[in-house]
C-alpha positions as CSV (number, residue, x, y, z in Angstrom):
1,M,11.6,49.0,-27.4
2,T,13.4,51.7,-29.3
3,S,15.4,54.5,-27.6
4,D,12.5,56.9,-29.1
5,D,9.9,54.6,-27.3
6,T,11.9,54.5,-24.2
7,E,12.1,58.4,-24.1
8,I,8.5,58.8,-25.0
9,Q,7.5,56.6,-22.0
10,R,9.6,58.3,-19.8
11,R,8.3,61.7,-20.4
12,R,4.6,60.1,-20.0
13,N,5.8,58.6,-16.6
14,A,7.1,61.9,-15.6
15,L,4.0,63.8,-16.8
16,A,1.9,61.4,-14.9
17,S,3.9,61.8,-11.7
18,Y,3.8,65.7,-11.8
19,L,-0.1,65.7,-12.8
20,G,-0.6,63.5,-9.7
21,D,1.2,66.1,-7.8
22,N,-0.9,68.9,-8.7
23,F,-4.2,67.1,-8.9
24,P,-4.2,64.9,-6.0
25,G,-6.7,61.8,-6.4
26,I,-6.8,62.2,-10.3
27,D,-8.1,59.2,-11.9
28,Q,-6.6,57.1,-14.6
29,E,-9.0,58.0,-17.2
30,T,-8.5,61.6,-16.5
31,L,-4.9,61.2,-16.6
32,Q,-4.9,59.5,-19.9
33,D,-7.4,62.3,-21.4
34,I,-5.0,64.9,-20.3
35,Q,-2.1,63.0,-21.6
36,N,-4.0,62.5,-25.2
37,N,-4.4,66.4,-25.7
38,V,-1.1,68.1,-24.3
39,Q,1.4,69.3,-26.7
40,W,5.2,68.5,-25.9
41,V,7.4,71.5,-26.5
42,E,11.5,71.6,-26.2
43,L,13.1,74.9,-25.4
44,R,16.6,76.0,-25.9
45,A,18.6,78.2,-23.4
46,G,17.2,81.6,-23.7
47,E,14.4,80.6,-25.7
48,V,11.3,82.4,-24.5
49,L,8.0,80.6,-23.9
50,M,5.8,83.5,-23.5
51,E,5.8,87.1,-23.5
52,Q,4.3,89.7,-21.1
53,G,1.6,91.3,-23.1
54,A,0.9,88.7,-25.7
55,P,-2.4,86.9,-26.0
56,A,-3.0,84.2,-23.3
57,D,-4.1,80.9,-24.7
58,A,-2.7,77.8,-22.7
59,A,-0.8,76.6,-19.7
60,Y,2.3,74.9,-19.4
61,L,3.8,72.3,-17.2
62,T,7.3,71.8,-16.7
63,I,8.6,68.3,-17.3
64,S,12.3,68.7,-17.3
65,G,14.6,72.0,-17.1
66,R,13.8,75.3,-15.6
67,L,12.3,78.7,-16.4
68,R,12.8,82.3,-15.2
69,V,9.9,84.5,-14.9
70,Y,10.3,88.3,-15.5
71,V,8.2,91.1,-15.4
72,K,8.6,94.4,-16.6
73,T,9.2,97.5,-14.0
74,D,8.2,101.2,-14.6
75,D,11.2,101.8,-16.6
76,N,10.6,98.8,-18.9
77,A,13.7,96.9,-17.6
78,P,13.0,93.0,-17.0
79,R,12.8,91.9,-13.2
80,M,13.4,88.4,-12.4
81,V,10.4,87.4,-9.9
82,R,10.8,83.4,-9.9
83,E,11.8,80.4,-11.1
84,L,9.9,77.3,-12.0
85,G,11.4,74.1,-11.7
86,R,10.1,70.6,-12.9
87,G,6.3,69.8,-12.1
88,E,5.5,73.4,-11.7
89,I,2.6,75.0,-13.9
90,T,2.6,78.6,-15.2
91,G,0.2,80.3,-17.2
92,E,-3.1,78.6,-15.7
93,I,-5.0,82.1,-15.2
94,S,-5.2,82.1,-19.2
95,L,-7.4,79.0,-18.8
96,Y,-10.0,80.9,-17.4
97,T,-9.9,84.5,-18.8
98,D,-8.8,86.4,-22.0
99,A,-6.0,88.5,-20.3
100,T,-2.8,88.6,-22.0
101,R,0.5,87.4,-20.4
102,S,1.4,89.2,-17.2
103,A,4.8,88.0,-17.3
104,T,7.6,86.9,-19.8
105,V,8.9,83.0,-19.3
106,V,12.4,82.3,-20.7
107,A,14.0,78.9,-20.5
108,I,17.3,78.9,-18.2
109,R,18.7,75.9,-20.0
110,R,17.4,73.2,-22.3
111,T,13.8,72.5,-21.2
112,V,10.6,70.2,-22.0
113,V,7.2,71.3,-21.2
114,V,3.6,70.2,-22.0
115,R,1.2,72.8,-23.5
116,L,-2.8,72.5,-22.7
117,D,-4.7,75.0,-24.5
118,K,-7.9,76.4,-23.6
119,P,-10.1,74.5,-25.8
120,H,-9.1,71.1,-24.7
121,F,-8.9,72.4,-20.9
122,T,-12.8,73.3,-21.3
123,A,-13.4,70.0,-22.8
124,L,-11.6,68.5,-19.8
125,V,-13.3,70.1,-17.3
126,A,-16.9,69.4,-18.8
127,R,-15.7,65.6,-18.3
128,N,-13.9,66.1,-14.9
129,P,-14.8,69.3,-12.7
130,K,-12.6,68.0,-10.1
131,V,-9.6,69.3,-12.4
132,S,-11.1,72.8,-12.4
133,M,-11.6,72.9,-8.5
134,A,-7.8,71.8,-8.4
135,L,-6.4,74.2,-10.5
136,T,-8.5,77.2,-9.1
137,K,-7.0,76.5,-5.7
138,K,-3.6,76.4,-6.7
139,I,-4.4,79.9,-8.6
140,I,-6.0,81.2,-5.4
141,E,-2.9,79.9,-3.1
142,R,-0.7,81.7,-5.7
143,L,-2.7,85.0,-5.7
144,Q,-2.7,85.0,-1.9
145,T,0.9,85.1,-1.7
146,Q,1.9,87.0,-4.9
147,H,3.3,90.0,-3.0
148,D,5.6,87.4,-1.2
149,Q,8.8,86.4,-2.5
150,R,8.9,82.8,-3.3
151,P,11.8,80.7,-2.6
152,L,13.6,79.5,-5.6
153,P,13.2,75.8,-6.1
154,P,16.4,73.9,-5.7
155,P,18.5,73.1,-8.5
156,V,18.2,69.4,-9.7
157,T,21.0,69.3,-12.0
158,V,24.5,70.7,-10.8
159,T,27.7,71.3,-12.6
160,L,31.0,71.5,-10.9
161,L,33.3,73.2,-13.1
162,P,37.0,73.7,-11.9
163,I,38.0,76.8,-13.3
164,T,41.7,76.7,-11.8
165,G,44.0,74.3,-11.3
166,G,44.6,72.4,-7.7
167,V,41.0,71.7,-7.4
168,E,39.8,67.9,-6.7
169,A,36.5,68.5,-8.2
170,A,35.9,64.7,-8.2
171,A,36.6,64.2,-4.6
172,L,34.5,67.3,-3.5
173,A,31.7,66.0,-5.7
174,Q,31.7,62.6,-3.6
175,R,31.5,64.8,-0.5
176,L,28.8,66.9,-1.7
177,M,26.9,63.9,-2.7
178,Q,27.0,62.3,1.0
179,A,25.9,65.8,2.5
180,L,22.9,66.1,0.0
181,E,21.7,62.9,0.7
182,P,19.5,63.7,3.7
183,F,17.5,66.0,1.3
184,G,17.1,63.7,-1.4
185,R,18.1,61.3,-3.9
186,V,21.4,62.2,-5.3
187,C,24.0,60.7,-7.8
188,R,27.2,61.9,-9.4
189,V,28.6,61.6,-13.0
190,D,31.7,62.6,-14.6
191,S,33.0,61.8,-18.3
192,T,34.7,58.7,-17.2
193,T,31.2,57.2,-16.6
194,M,29.6,58.2,-19.5
195,T,29.5,56.5,-22.8
196,A,29.9,59.0,-26.0
197,G,27.3,59.9,-27.9
198,V,24.5,58.6,-25.3
199,A,25.4,61.0,-22.5
200,S,22.7,63.2,-23.2
201,E,20.0,60.7,-22.8
202,V,21.6,59.1,-19.8
203,L,21.6,62.5,-18.0
204,E,18.1,63.1,-18.7
205,D,16.7,59.8,-17.4
206,L,18.9,60.5,-14.4
207,E,17.4,63.9,-13.8
208,A,14.0,62.1,-13.8
209,E,15.1,59.7,-11.4
210,H,16.9,62.0,-8.7
211,D,16.3,65.0,-6.9
212,F,20.1,66.2,-7.4
213,V,22.6,65.1,-10.1
214,L,25.9,66.4,-9.6
215,M,27.9,66.5,-12.9
216,V,31.7,66.8,-12.7
217,A,32.8,68.9,-15.7
218,D,36.4,68.5,-16.9
219,T,39.3,70.7,-16.6
220,E,39.2,71.8,-20.3
221,A,36.5,73.0,-22.9
222,N,35.4,69.7,-24.4
223,E,32.3,68.2,-25.4
224,W,31.4,66.8,-22.2
225,T,32.1,69.9,-20.2
226,E,29.9,71.9,-22.7
227,L,27.0,69.2,-22.2
228,C,27.1,69.6,-18.2
229,I,26.7,73.2,-18.6
230,S,24.1,73.0,-21.3
231,L,22.0,70.7,-18.9
232,S,22.6,72.5,-15.7
233,D,20.3,74.3,-13.4
234,E,23.3,75.8,-11.6
235,V,26.9,75.6,-12.0
236,L,29.5,75.8,-9.2
237,L,32.7,77.5,-10.2
238,L,35.4,75.7,-8.3
239,A,38.4,78.0,-7.6
240,D,41.6,77.6,-5.6
241,A,41.4,80.9,-3.8
242,T,45.3,81.2,-3.3
243,Q,45.7,81.6,-7.0
244,P,45.3,84.4,-9.0
245,A,41.8,85.8,-9.6
246,A,41.8,86.2,-13.3
247,I,39.2,84.7,-15.8
248,H,40.7,81.1,-16.6
249,P,40.9,79.6,-20.0
250,V,38.1,76.5,-19.3
251,E,36.0,79.5,-17.7
252,Q,36.5,81.9,-20.7
253,A,35.5,79.3,-23.3
254,C,32.5,77.6,-21.3
255,M,31.0,80.7,-19.8
256,V,32.2,84.0,-21.2
257,D,31.9,83.1,-24.7
258,T,28.7,81.0,-24.5
259,P,25.6,82.5,-25.3
260,H,22.8,82.9,-22.6
261,R,25.6,82.1,-19.7
262,N,23.5,84.7,-17.5
263,E,20.2,82.5,-17.7
264,V,22.0,80.0,-15.6
265,A,22.8,80.4,-12.0
266,E,26.6,80.6,-11.4
267,T,27.8,80.1,-7.7
268,L,31.6,80.8,-7.4
269,V,32.8,78.6,-4.6
270,L,36.3,79.8,-3.3
271,L,38.4,76.9,-1.7
272,H,40.7,77.9,1.1
273,P,42.9,75.6,3.3
274,A,41.6,74.6,6.6
275,S,44.1,76.8,8.6
276,T,42.7,80.0,6.6
277,Q,41.5,82.3,9.6
278,S,39.7,84.7,7.3
279,P,39.4,84.7,3.6
280,L,41.1,88.1,2.4
281,G,40.8,89.6,-1.1
282,M,37.7,87.6,-2.3
283,R,36.0,90.8,-3.5
284,Q,38.5,90.6,-6.7
285,W,37.4,87.1,-7.6
286,V,33.5,88.0,-7.1
287,E,33.5,91.4,-9.1
288,R,35.1,90.0,-12.2
289,R,32.4,87.6,-12.6
290,P,28.6,88.0,-13.1
291,V,27.9,85.2,-10.4
292,T,24.7,84.8,-8.6
293,G,26.6,84.3,-5.4
294,H,29.8,83.1,-3.9
295,V,30.6,80.7,-1.1
296,N,33.9,80.7,1.0
297,L,34.9,77.0,1.8
298,R,37.3,75.2,3.7
299,V,37.4,72.1,1.6
300,E,39.0,69.7,4.5
301,L,36.1,70.7,6.9
302,D,33.0,68.7,6.6
303,G,30.9,71.4,8.1
304,D,31.6,73.5,5.3
305,I,30.8,71.1,2.6
306,A,27.4,70.4,4.6
307,R,26.7,74.2,4.6
308,L,27.1,74.0,0.8
309,A,24.7,70.9,0.4
310,R,22.1,73.0,2.5
311,L,22.4,76.1,0.5
312,L,22.1,74.2,-2.6
313,S,19.2,72.1,-1.5
314,R,17.6,75.5,-0.1
315,N,17.7,73.9,3.3
316,A,20.0,76.6,4.6
317,V,19.4,78.3,8.1
318,G,19.2,81.9,8.3
319,L,19.7,83.8,11.8
320,V,18.4,87.6,11.7
321,L,19.1,89.7,14.5
322,A,17.3,93.1,15.2
323,G,18.9,96.3,16.3
324,G,18.6,97.4,20.2
325,G,21.8,98.6,21.7
326,A,23.7,96.7,24.5
327,R,20.5,94.5,24.5
328,G,22.1,93.2,21.1
329,F,24.5,91.3,23.2
330,A,21.4,88.7,23.9
331,H,21.7,87.5,20.2
332,L,25.2,85.8,21.3
333,G,23.2,84.1,23.9
334,V,20.5,82.7,21.5
335,W,23.1,81.8,18.9
336,K,25.0,79.7,21.8
337,A,22.0,77.7,22.8
338,L,21.4,77.1,19.1
339,D,24.8,75.5,18.4
340,D,24.5,73.8,21.8
341,L,21.5,72.1,20.8
342,G,22.8,71.1,17.3
343,I,21.7,74.1,14.9
344,E,24.3,75.3,12.3
345,I,23.8,78.8,11.1
346,D,24.7,79.4,7.4
347,C,23.4,82.6,6.7
348,V,23.2,85.5,9.1
349,G,22.2,89.3,8.9
350,G,20.8,92.1,11.1
351,T,20.5,96.0,11.6
352,S,22.5,98.3,13.9
353,M,23.7,96.6,17.0
354,G,22.2,93.3,15.7
355,A,24.5,93.8,12.3
356,V,27.8,93.7,14.6
357,M,26.5,90.8,16.3
358,A,26.0,88.9,13.0
359,A,29.3,90.0,11.5
360,A,30.8,88.3,14.7
361,I,29.0,85.2,14.1
362,A,29.6,85.1,10.3
363,A,33.4,85.2,11.0
364,D,32.9,81.7,12.2
365,R,35.8,81.6,15.2
366,G,33.8,79.7,17.3
367,I,31.7,80.7,20.5
368,P,34.3,80.9,23.1
369,T,36.4,82.9,21.1
370,T,33.9,85.3,19.7
371,L,32.5,85.8,23.4
372,D,35.9,86.8,24.6
373,I,36.9,89.1,22.0
374,L,33.5,91.1,21.9
375,K,33.3,90.9,26.0
376,Q,36.9,92.7,25.8
377,A,35.8,95.1,23.0
378,F,32.9,96.3,24.6
379,K,34.7,97.1,28.0
380,I,34.9,100.6,26.7
381,N,31.3,102.6,26.7
382,P,31.1,103.0,22.8
383,T,29.0,105.9,23.4
384,G,30.7,107.9,26.0
385,D,32.9,110.1,23.7
386,Y,30.4,113.2,23.9
387,N,30.7,116.0,21.3
388,L,31.3,119.6,23.4
389,L,29.9,121.0,20.1
390,P,27.4,118.6,18.7
391,L,26.7,120.2,15.2
392,I,26.6,116.9,13.7
393,S,26.3,114.4,16.3
394,L,26.1,114.1,20.1
395,I,28.7,111.5,20.3
396,K,31.9,111.5,18.4
397,G,32.0,108.1,17.2
398,R,35.5,107.4,17.6
399,R,34.9,104.8,20.4
400,I,32.4,103.0,18.3
401,R,34.9,102.8,15.6
402,S,37.8,101.6,17.4
403,I,35.4,98.9,18.9
404,V,34.3,97.5,15.7
405,E,37.9,97.6,14.0
406,R,39.6,95.9,16.8
407,S,37.0,93.7,17.1
408,I,37.2,92.9,13.5
409,A,40.8,92.7,13.7
410,S,40.7,90.2,16.6
411,L,38.3,87.9,14.9
412,M,39.2,88.2,11.2
413,G,43.0,89.2,11.1
414,G,42.4,92.8,9.6
415,P,40.3,94.7,7.7
416,V,37.8,92.9,5.5
417,D,35.2,93.1,3.0
418,I,31.7,91.6,3.6
419,V,32.5,88.7,0.8
420,D,35.3,87.7,3.0
421,L,33.1,86.2,5.5
422,W,32.6,82.6,5.8
423,K,28.9,82.7,6.3
424,G,26.3,84.4,4.0
425,Y,25.9,87.9,5.4
426,F,24.1,91.4,5.3
427,C,23.4,94.4,7.0
428,I,20.9,97.2,7.1
429,A,21.6,100.7,6.7
430,S,19.6,103.9,5.9
431,N,20.8,105.9,2.8
432,Y,20.0,109.3,3.8
433,S,20.7,111.3,0.6
434,Q,18.3,109.1,-1.1
435,G,15.9,108.3,1.8
436,S,15.7,104.3,1.1
437,E,16.7,101.2,3.1
438,M,19.9,99.6,1.8
439,Q,21.1,95.9,2.0
440,L,24.7,95.8,2.2
441,H,25.9,92.8,0.8
442,K,29.7,93.7,-0.1
443,G,32.0,96.5,0.8
444,D,34.3,97.1,3.4
445,L,32.7,95.5,6.9
446,G,33.9,98.2,9.1
447,R,32.5,101.0,7.2
448,A,29.2,98.9,6.6
449,L,28.6,98.2,10.3
450,R,29.4,101.7,11.4
451,A,26.9,102.8,9.0
452,S,24.1,100.3,10.2
453,I,24.7,101.7,13.9
454,A,24.9,105.5,13.5
455,I,21.9,106.5,15.3
456,P,20.7,109.7,13.7
457,G,21.6,112.7,16.1
458,A,23.6,110.1,18.4
459,L,26.4,109.2,15.9
460,P,27.9,110.6,12.9
461,P,26.6,109.4,9.8
462,V,28.9,107.5,7.4
463,V,30.0,108.4,4.0
464,M,30.1,105.8,1.2
465,D,30.3,106.6,-2.4
466,G,29.6,109.9,-1.9
467,E,26.3,109.5,0.1
468,L,25.6,109.7,3.8
469,F,24.4,106.4,5.7
470,C,22.7,106.1,9.0
471,D,21.4,103.5,11.4
472,G,19.2,100.7,9.5
473,G,16.6,100.7,12.1
474,T,15.2,103.6,10.6
475,F,13.8,101.4,7.9
476,N,14.2,98.1,9.0
477,N,15.0,97.2,12.4
478,F,14.1,93.4,12.1
479,P,15.1,92.6,8.4
480,A,13.5,88.8,8.6
481,D,12.1,89.8,5.2
482,V,15.5,90.1,3.6
483,M,16.8,86.8,5.1
484,R,13.9,85.0,3.9
485,N,14.8,86.2,0.3
486,M,18.4,85.1,0.5
487,R,19.3,82.5,-1.9
488,G,19.6,79.1,-0.2
489,V,17.7,79.9,2.8
490,G,15.0,77.5,3.8
491,K,14.3,78.4,7.3
492,V,14.6,81.7,9.3
493,I,15.4,82.1,12.7
494,G,14.6,85.5,14.3
495,V,15.7,87.3,17.2
496,D,13.9,90.5,18.0
497,L,14.6,92.8,20.8
498,S,11.3,94.9,21.1
499,A,9.8,95.7,24.2
500,R,7.0,93.0,25.2
501,R,5.5,95.9,27.3
502,A,5.2,99.6,27.0
503,R,6.7,101.7,30.3
504,R,3.8,103.9,31.9
505,L,4.8,107.3,33.5
506,D,3.2,107.8,36.7
507,F,3.3,111.7,36.1
508,D,1.4,114.3,33.8
509,E,4.4,116.8,32.8
510,M,7.8,116.4,31.9
511,P,9.9,117.6,34.4
512,G,12.6,120.3,33.5
513,A,16.3,119.3,33.0
514,W,17.4,120.7,36.6
515,Q,14.7,118.3,38.2
516,V,15.7,115.3,36.3
517,F,19.6,116.2,37.2
518,F,18.8,116.1,40.8
519,D,16.4,113.3,40.9
520,R,19.2,111.2,39.2
521,L,21.6,111.9,42.1
522,K,19.2,109.7,44.4
523,P,19.4,106.2,44.9
524,R,17.1,104.4,41.7
525,A,14.6,103.2,44.4
526,K,13.9,106.6,45.6
527,Q,14.1,108.4,41.9
528,R,10.8,110.1,40.9
529,Y,11.2,110.6,37.3
530,R,11.7,107.4,35.3
531,V,12.3,108.9,31.7
532,P,14.9,107.7,29.1
533,S,18.0,109.5,28.8
534,L,18.6,111.7,25.6
535,M,20.5,109.1,24.0
536,S,18.0,106.3,25.0
537,Y,15.3,108.8,23.3
538,L,17.2,109.3,19.9
539,L,17.7,105.6,19.8
540,N,14.2,104.8,20.3
541,V,12.9,107.1,18.2
542,S,15.1,106.4,15.2
543,V,13.4,102.9,15.2
544,L,9.8,103.7,15.9
545,Y,8.7,103.2,12.0
546,S,10.5,99.7,11.8
547,V,9.2,98.6,15.1
548,S,5.5,99.1,13.9
549,R,6.5,96.6,11.0
550,Q,8.1,94.3,13.3
551,S,4.9,92.2,13.8
552,E,5.1,91.5,10.0
553,S,8.6,90.8,10.2
554,R,7.6,88.0,12.6
555,K,5.5,86.1,10.1
556,Q,8.8,85.8,8.0
557,T,10.4,84.0,10.8
558,D,10.1,80.0,11.3
559,L,11.6,80.2,14.9
560,Y,10.8,83.5,16.8
561,F,12.8,84.8,20.0
562,N,12.0,87.9,22.1
563,P,14.1,87.8,25.4
564,E,13.0,89.5,28.3
565,L,15.1,92.4,28.4
566,Y,12.8,95.1,29.8
567,R,14.9,96.0,33.1
568,I,18.1,96.3,30.7
569,G,18.7,99.8,29.2
570,F,19.9,100.4,25.7
571,L,23.1,101.7,26.9
572,Q,23.9,99.4,29.6
573,W,27.1,98.2,28.0
574,G,28.6,96.9,31.1
575,R,26.1,94.3,31.6
576,F,27.6,91.9,28.6
577,S,27.7,88.5,30.7
578,S,24.4,89.0,32.2
579,I,22.7,89.7,28.9
580,V,24.3,87.3,27.1
581,T,23.1,84.7,29.5
582,K,19.4,86.2,29.2
583,G,19.5,85.5,25.6
584,D,20.6,82.0,26.3
585,D,18.3,81.1,28.9
586,H,15.3,82.6,26.7
587,A,16.4,80.5,23.8
588,R,16.4,77.2,25.6
589,E,13.0,77.9,27.2
590,V,11.3,78.6,23.8
591,I,13.0,75.4,22.4
592,G,12.1,73.3,25.2
593,A,8.5,74.2,24.8
594,L,8.5,73.1,21.0
595,S,6.5,69.8,20.5
596,L,8.4,66.5,19.6
597,A,7.7,66.7,16.2
598,E,8.9,70.4,15.9
599,K,12.2,69.5,17.4
600,Q,12.8,66.5,15.3
601,A,11.8,68.9,12.1
602,W,14.7,71.3,13.3
603,G,17.0,68.6,14.3
604,F,17.5,69.7,17.7
605,R,19.4,67.3,19.9
606,E,19.0,66.8,23.6
607,A,20.9,69.5,25.6
């Protein structure tokens, strides 16, 4: 059998496999019918498969490679909405209607698809109606979730490109391969294992046979390195973070000067010594490159390699934390329980007090150290410095600023940028100037936290880039939707702090100020008026809109916690330890109630 015959047979085998995945129970005769009536199409990186608004007359099935789908926004700018990996179908609606293409589809890298046009599909369905039923089901499922952000398929071909000296790419690839093995079939290749002239064919065969192919590029811009990049779904730029952040020669030649470089996902992997308390100055690395994302990695630590593997395979665990004042200490208890039971958190984010707790977790200092630092920091009442002249806010905000800055210094060694954190992180703030929700993924961490927690009317707003920002809970107090869309996240754990039950009042008219004042001088058991304080009222009112959305946000989580904190006030800062314990106890109770199959799927270990 010639090499051409082998290639044809390999592609037909791949087509048969993917047709079986899309049309379960397809018989051999129908399979042969489809194979005889499709056209094979090869696309170069950057080549357009279909254009939005163009006539639609065929559907396509991806055999190898990767496609990116764009739709035009109101200002006619392209917006990426999804990516398609091998075995995925696009354009199938055109087989039933005469509508024009609803999106533009572009090849990210060298890609092979098969084309099934409408006349052949019509004839096929006449002979086998089950094909139409299966395809119609897929269309309905996609239309039902068209407003949801679909998770990106994991990359199959991944290039490890060392862009600085001092990087042991082959050794890192070997350890990454071992960490990826729980998620599929994986192999590793480099220039020493490839025979000149047949590398491309061999790599395509490996791609068909594996879930992940790790290609170790050379340290120079040669034929092998360029081939790896041309066949990549994702490129990992490996850099020694202790070296200058400038664009290095191999990076300049293979990435900057290469057409369509922006079509391929690029992740900057910044390598640090194991002794590093916190990365510092990483923003200059990130801002000099149009990367899709970045990862801070202590290359000697197996846990960090495992985190990279989970991110690559789209199996990362994201933890999202709601706002709620002092009740937010319960987040730490849930985190402690998850850690004790074997769940590693890869990405974390939140709003208001949830953002503060999330940042502490993302610092990755370990649970005992983190709890000690935060307990010490919050011994000072953060909302106790009232303004005598409250022209901007009731509280000066100096205490909360001091607590945030001292906590960051203790956890991370000094002021840091969000991109300096070990784990993926975001926080939500409200842009008062624009009247919009803002997701903060970079910038000064302390300033971002103060913006996210700046309760309107209670704490002063924060100025960033000439605009005013305040508490993110105004728009999104439980940003599970944001976590769901983070690159690499496959599972979302949410900790909600909304009240499980509404508090009812036993009086018909609000008392006057003096009545409340004298009533509060009595022992709590004898108080007549259980009304919220002004601070609690402002905090609750600021999140009313987003609380109404939280039932929808809950649907974005795979594991949901809502500790019973009914008797704990938003401003009871002195109850740190008891609130942490409540979060811990609640998490263990929820996890304990899971079925054996659910526990095994999550990987919980016995307590």
